[in-house]
C-alpha positions in Angstrom: 201.8 115.5 43.0 199.9 118.8 42.8 196.9 118.2 45.0 195.5 121.6 44.3 194.4 120.3 40.9 192.0 117.9 42.6 190.7 120.7 44.7 190.1 122.7 41.5 187.7 120.0 40.2 185.6 120.2 43.4 187.3 118.1 46.1 188.0 119.5 49.6 191.2 118.9 51.5 189.8 115.8 53.3 188.2 114.5 50.1 191.5 114.8 48.3 193.4 112.9 51.1 190.7 110.1 51.3 190.6 109.7 47.5 194.4 109.4 47.2 194.5 107.0 50.1 191.9 104.8 48.4 193.9 104.8 45.2 197.0 103.9 47.2 195.6 101.1 49.3 192.8 99.7 47.0 189.5 98.4 48.4 189.4 98.9 52.1 187.0 99.5 55.0 186.4 102.9 56.5 188.0 101.9 59.7 191.3 100.8 58.0 191.2 103.8 55.8 191.0 106.2 58.8 194.1 104.6 60.3 196.1 104.6 57.0 195.1 108.2 56.1 195.7 109.4 59.7 192.2 110.8 60.0 189.5 110.6 62.7 187.0 107.9 61.9 184.0 110.2 61.9 185.8 112.6 59.5 186.6 109.6 57.3 183.0 108.3 57.3 181.6 111.8 56.4 184.2 112.3 53.7 183.5 108.9 52.1 179.8 109.7 52.0 180.4 113.0 50.2 182.8 111.3 47.8 180.2 108.6 47.0 177.6 111.3 46.3 180.0 113.0 43.9 180.7 109.7 42.2 184.4 109.5 43.1 184.0 106.4 45.4 182.2 103.1 45.0 181.4 100.6 47.8 180.5 96.9 48.2 179.4 94.7 51.1 181.7 91.9 52.1 180.0 90.0 54.8 179.0 92.6 57.3 181.7 95.0 56.3 181.4 97.8 53.8 184.5 98.2 51.6 185.3 101.3 49.7 187.2 101.8 46.5 188.3 104.8 44.5 186.9 104.9 40.9 189.3 104.8 38.0 190.8 108.3 37.5 190.0 108.0 33.8 186.3 107.8 34.7 186.7 111.1 36.5 188.0 112.7 33.3 185.0 111.3 31.4 182.7 112.6 34.1 184.3 116.1 33.8 184.0 116.0 30.0 180.3 115.1 30.3 179.7 118.0 32.7 181.5 120.3 30.2 179.3 119.1 27.3 176.2 119.6 29.5 177.3 123.1 30.4 177.8 123.9 26.7 174.2 123.1 26.0 172.9 125.8 28.4 175.7 128.2 27.7 173.8 130.2 25.1 170.9 130.6 27.5 173.2 131.8 30.2 174.8 134.3 27.9 171.3 135.7 26.9 170.4 136.0 30.6 173.6 137.8 31.3 173.0 140.2 28.4 169.5 140.9 29.5 170.6 141.7 33.0 173.0 144.3 31.6 170.5 145.9 29.3 169.3 149.4 30.5 165.8 149.4 31.8 163.7 152.4 32.5 160.0 152.7 33.3 158.1 156.0 32.5 154.7 156.8 33.8 152.4 159.5 32.4 148.8 160.4 33.3 146.1 162.7 32.1 144.5 163.8 28.8 147.8 163.7 26.8 148.7 160.1 27.2 147.4 159.1 23.8 149.4 161.9 22.1 152.5 160.9 24.1 152.1 157.2 23.3 151.6 157.7 19.5 154.4 160.3 19.2 156.8 158.0 21.0 156.1 155.2 18.5 156.6 157.4 15.5 159.8 159.0 17.0 161.2 155.6 17.8 160.6 154.0 14.4 160.6 156.8 11.9 164.3 156.6 11.0 164.6 152.8 10.4 161.0 151.9 10.0 159.7 148.8 11.8 156.5 147.3 13.1 154.1 148.0 16.0 152.4 145.1 17.7 149.1 146.1 19.4 147.2 143.8 21.6 143.7 144.0 22.9 142.6 147.2 21.2 139.2 148.8 20.7 140.2 151.7 18.5 136.8 153.4 18.9 137.9 154.6 22.4 140.9 156.8 21.2 139.2 157.7 17.9 136.1 159.1 19.7 138.2 161.5 21.8 141.5 161.9 19.9 140.6 161.6 16.2 142.9 164.4 15.0 145.9 162.8 16.8 145.0 159.3 15.5 144.7 160.7 11.9 148.1 162.3 12.2 149.5 159.0 13.5 148.2 157.1 10.5 149.7 159.7 8.1 153.0 159.4 9.9 152.9 155.6 9.6 152.4 155.9 5.9 155.1 158.5 5.5 157.7 156.6 7.5 156.6 153.1 6.2 155.8 151.9 9.7 153.6 148.8 9.8 151.5 147.5 12.5 149.5 144.4 13.5 146.6 144.9 15.7 144.5 142.3 17.7 141.1 143.7 18.4 137.9 142.3 20.1 135.7 140.2 17.9 132.9 142.3 16.4 134.9 145.5 16.5 136.1 147.1 13.3 139.6 148.3 12.8 139.7 152.0 12.0 143.1 152.5 10.4 142.2 151.7 6.8 145.0 153.2 4.7 147.1 150.1 4.4 149.5 150.3 7.3 147.5 148.1 9.6 146.6 144.4 9.6 143.9 143.3 11.9 142.9 140.0 13.6 140.3 139.5 16.3 139.9 137.4 19.4 136.8 136.4 21.4 135.8 138.5 24.4 137.3 136.0 26.8 140.8 136.9 25.5 140.1 140.7 25.3 141.8 143.1 27.7 140.5 146.7 27.7 144.0 148.1 28.4 146.0 148.2 25.2 149.6 146.9 25.0 151.9 148.1 22.2 155.3 146.8 21.4 157.7 148.7 19.2 161.5 148.6 19.0 162.8 148.0 22.5 159.7 149.5 24.1 156.4 148.3 25.6 153.5 150.6 26.2 150.6 149.8 28.5 147.6 152.1 28.4 145.2 152.1 31.4 141.9 153.7 30.9 140.5 155.5 33.9 140.1 158.8 35.5 142.7 159.9 34.8 144.2 157.8 32.0 147.7 156.3 32.6 150.5 155.4 30.2 153.4 153.2 31.2 156.4 152.9 28.9 159.0 150.2 29.7 162.2 150.5 27.7 164.2 147.3 27.7 164.9 144.8 24.9 164.4 141.7 27.0 160.9 142.9 28.2 160.0 143.9 24.6 161.0 140.5 23.3 158.9 138.7 26.0 155.8 140.7 25.0 156.5 140.0 21.3 156.4 136.3 22.0 153.1 136.7 23.8 151.7 138.7 20.9 152.8 136.1 18.3 151.1 133.4 20.3 147.9 135.3 20.4 148.2 136.4 16.7 148.5 132.7 15.7 145.1 131.8 17.2 143.3 135.1 16.3 141.0 135.3 13.3 141.2 137.6 10.3 
């Protein structure tokens, strides 16, 4: 018999010897099993305990003596098949995790007066060839419009020209300022509002941090972008038109 096959399904050397000895001798005490298998009693006890935990051995009390018995080898095959089916259920998730771990990830940081220009140009340059959609969360557009109106006007013209759509979640009571048909707006109450805008487009996520100076963080990774999209869709579903 090729004992290595039993090792391939997770049995150690001692576990293999003990299981085969139980199959050979039938229901037996640990003391007798140690003698017949030629093993130290403590090794036999420890091995039987591990085999029982793995489901390869059953036991029964006969008087004051505990007797051990190997389970039917056919049941082991059923057990292995069940493990295979269970594994198949999570296999797609494992594949996605593996893909995500291999995706390139880069983080870029910008600061200063030009962060709005950089942010909006990056969106246009990313989506202008194939089109697409920008998802903007927690935005008060009066902030960039008050300081960068020319840049924002050009951004809206580019969105129209390249057929780029966007959905924007703004604070309740604030008016959306892009009005030429490229943007759809919904609002959320103040308690859900974050002054730092987040924009998701393609495989990228932008985070704008207003301050002195202003900061722009761009994360380029498909998995990260998908996570932010899911968050956006959840917030969009509860936001009001």
